[in-house]
C-alpha beads as a LAMMPS data file, in Angstrom:
LAMMPS data file: protein, C-alpha beads

103 atoms
102 bonds

1 atom types
1 bond types

-500.0 500.0 xlo xhi
-500.0 500.0 ylo yhi
-500.0 500.0 zlo zhi

Masses

1 110.0

Atoms # bond

1 1 1 172.613 246.763 -386.795
2 1 1 172.517 246.849 -390.582
3 1 1 170.779 248.951 -393.193
4 1 1 169.573 248.504 -396.743
5 1 1 169.579 251.163 -399.404
6 1 1 166.710 251.027 -401.885
7 1 1 167.159 253.409 -404.782
8 1 1 165.807 254.303 -408.155
9 1 1 168.091 255.754 -410.798
10 1 1 167.980 256.993 -414.352
11 1 1 171.553 258.090 -415.185
12 1 1 171.509 259.579 -411.681
13 1 1 169.726 258.760 -408.447
14 1 1 166.040 259.763 -408.645
15 1 1 164.883 258.450 -405.262
16 1 1 166.517 256.869 -402.232
17 1 1 165.107 255.024 -399.243
18 1 1 167.154 253.643 -396.331
19 1 1 165.571 250.896 -394.218
20 1 1 166.613 248.485 -391.507
21 1 1 168.629 245.510 -392.740
22 1 1 166.037 242.929 -391.751
23 1 1 163.243 244.621 -393.755
24 1 1 162.169 242.868 -396.937
25 1 1 162.985 244.233 -400.378
26 1 1 159.637 243.819 -402.093
27 1 1 157.544 245.982 -399.696
28 1 1 159.921 248.905 -400.357
29 1 1 159.358 248.864 -404.125
30 1 1 156.270 251.061 -404.167
31 1 1 157.534 253.665 -401.644
32 1 1 160.716 254.100 -403.694
33 1 1 158.727 254.692 -406.885
34 1 1 156.321 257.080 -405.142
35 1 1 159.075 259.628 -404.434
36 1 1 160.680 259.674 -407.902
37 1 1 161.347 263.179 -409.127
38 1 1 163.263 263.763 -412.366
39 1 1 163.783 267.449 -413.217
40 1 1 163.031 268.510 -416.789
41 1 1 165.578 270.272 -418.993
42 1 1 163.417 273.335 -419.532
43 1 1 160.447 274.708 -417.693
44 1 1 157.856 272.384 -416.224
45 1 1 157.294 270.227 -413.231
46 1 1 159.500 267.176 -412.647
47 1 1 158.514 263.769 -414.030
48 1 1 157.036 261.370 -411.485
49 1 1 156.836 258.254 -413.657
50 1 1 159.741 256.425 -415.291
51 1 1 159.412 254.976 -418.787
52 1 1 160.466 251.510 -417.699
53 1 1 161.146 249.664 -414.444
54 1 1 163.927 247.125 -414.033
55 1 1 164.510 245.090 -410.907
56 1 1 165.779 241.743 -409.696
57 1 1 163.755 238.742 -408.548
58 1 1 163.252 240.112 -405.051
59 1 1 160.823 242.684 -406.466
60 1 1 158.931 240.315 -408.784
61 1 1 155.730 239.940 -406.764
62 1 1 152.303 240.123 -408.369
63 1 1 151.495 243.232 -406.344
64 1 1 154.549 245.085 -407.677
65 1 1 153.775 244.077 -411.257
66 1 1 150.145 245.182 -410.865
67 1 1 151.326 248.502 -409.397
68 1 1 153.533 249.115 -412.444
69 1 1 150.675 248.237 -414.819
70 1 1 148.318 250.652 -413.034
71 1 1 150.842 253.471 -413.445
72 1 1 151.526 252.578 -417.094
73 1 1 155.167 251.636 -416.483
74 1 1 156.610 248.792 -418.532
75 1 1 158.761 246.436 -416.501
76 1 1 161.648 244.030 -416.825
77 1 1 161.641 241.913 -413.691
78 1 1 162.714 238.293 -413.654
79 1 1 160.082 235.907 -412.392
80 1 1 160.785 233.946 -409.249
81 1 1 161.688 230.314 -409.766
82 1 1 158.772 228.618 -408.139
83 1 1 158.318 224.900 -408.595
84 1 1 154.994 223.702 -409.903
85 1 1 152.706 222.569 -407.104
86 1 1 152.524 218.788 -406.712
87 1 1 149.523 217.177 -408.392
88 1 1 146.700 216.539 -405.987
89 1 1 144.960 213.216 -405.775
90 1 1 141.252 213.253 -406.563
91 1 1 139.137 213.437 -403.454
92 1 1 136.797 210.648 -402.520
93 1 1 133.154 211.749 -402.365
94 1 1 131.966 212.115 -398.796
95 1 1 129.124 210.053 -397.512
96 1 1 126.352 211.964 -395.822
97 1 1 126.463 211.826 -392.066
98 1 1 123.919 209.480 -390.534
99 1 1 122.723 209.595 -387.006
100 1 1 121.244 206.740 -385.107
101 1 1 118.724 207.491 -382.374
102 1 1 118.194 204.901 -379.700
103 1 1 115.267 204.908 -377.422

Bonds

1 1 1 2
2 1 2 3
3 1 3 4
4 1 4 5
5 1 5 6
6 1 6 7
7 1 7 8
8 1 8 9
9 1 9 10
10 1 10 11
11 1 11 12
12 1 12 13
13 1 13 14
14 1 14 15
15 1 15 16
16 1 16 17
17 1 17 18
18 1 18 19
19 1 19 20
20 1 20 21
21 1 21 22
22 1 22 23
23 1 23 24
24 1 24 25
25 1 25 26
26 1 26 27
27 1 27 28
28 1 28 29
29 1 29 30
30 1 30 31
31 1 31 32
32 1 32 33
33 1 33 34
34 1 34 35
35 1 35 36
36 1 36 37
37 1 37 38
38 1 38 39
39 1 39 40
40 1 40 41
41 1 41 42
42 1 42 43
43 1 43 44
44 1 44 45
45 1 45 46
46 1 46 47
47 1 47 48
48 1 48 49
49 1 49 50
50 1 50 51
51 1 51 52
52 1 52 53
53 1 53 54
54 1 54 55
55 1 55 56
56 1 56 57
57 1 57 58
58 1 58 59
59 1 59 60
60 1 60 61
61 1 61 62
62 1 62 63
63 1 63 64
64 1 64 65
65 1 65 66
66 1 66 67
67 1 67 68
68 1 68 69
69 1 69 70
70 1 70 71
71 1 71 72
72 1 72 73
73 1 73 74
74 1 74 75
75 1 75 76
76 1 76 77
77 1 77 78
78 1 78 79
79 1 79 80
80 1 80 81
81 1 81 82
82 1 82 83
83 1 83 84
84 1 84 85
85 1 85 86
86 1 86 87
87 1 87 88
88 1 88 89
89 1 89 90
90 1 90 91
91 1 91 92
92 1 92 93
93 1 93 94
94 1 94 95
95 1 95 96
96 1 96 97
97 1 97 98
98 1 98 99
99 1 99 100
100 1 100 101
101 1 101 102
102 1 102 103
């Protein structure tokens, strides 16, 4: 049995989530950011949104990037190295199906 620790920090830990070791990293990105709470120096409620998000390639999905854009958080996440898809050959036009009726 193993565990993974997913955390968010800004000079100190702002949120922490512990999951099973076989769980994926990317699905835990949004839950970790949802529970961020950074206390303010003076009076006022704690901040819930960081200025910038940084993460490794495991968190670089389109959904995570869209989530950060919706919340107005700039991000620095490396893009996954995905090879370009192979070029597809042009398809041959299909002939209409013909049926032959015999009497």
